[in-house]
Steps between C-alpha positions, in 0.01 A plus 500: 500500500687260276867424526710693257784308342815691440742396231859606484699554185773244426754785496401606853519142623842454338625823661374386840671163454830674423466717811434190711798320348725799570373518858563129557856522369453293185641783290835507680679339212442130556710292262452145377796337329404192305793260482455320272298767319128437455354420163329823393188511287552655158367850449434689180424861590455816297745778569463874477746471209222335296672159499407172667755368750519135608704356783664270244631808313747550785657150502874537547452824694399578856164681509427733790135615515350755736124445543313822579182707471461879490273503808763320710690753712796269578528432124544872444803490729640173370491567124756786501730274705440218253606734216811597699580131556467434126734787419760412763502125434508520119880476481562226755194292404464550127298173475216659699196659336293732722131548420182583687156345489198716576217302653139559409523847348469633148802580290400867498491512879835320535665725238357813660632405842846409365516830309398703807759316708766563234588131478630330188432136577349239267142423606308180438125489566338213688172423666494426872500130401877546461520542879339160557714326240825623656406496869505877545328591826591867530607788277759593412668168440813418304537172314841377387499231232817303424644442151272197454182696577454357850393722789805524728411790732176668608540824700172609658445852622707810545657677794624858478875500529537155343812487282349337196825525303679291763211255540465435127877489452512217756215319324665534159839393634351189659338409166836542328666268752223244459542505121877453531463171695 
């Protein structure tokens, strides 16, 4: 009898990794504040709107990106809260642009999931290479870029009950204070 090799799909391995990260507490909303902000690599990503979007397009604004995938259960909880944060912070932080970046899935899959969830958020499409370039270890993650396109905050993971409006309001306020100095 020969040994039978078993291969696992990348999707199954990714799902198992997420479960392990949740079990080890990595997804409890760990936050890295970069002060001074880190130089961020430029991106140029297609959006579901049919346009290309580059990090440099947002110079002069604060860009808040939620990185997600449709198979990620915590992402399914975080994205509605991200939309609520965008809506509630629009008046007090008009310099902030809120977008999402779907990692490793087709535009059709991302659009289908957003439609089923009833979410009206801009979606950029990126390969999983985006995770490496920006130091994303777990999904969902939120990246906050300052007005100069530098990565100022990286929020890794999601915890039910997290007040994302308050958390992002604090992040945006601290960026405003830093810019005023």
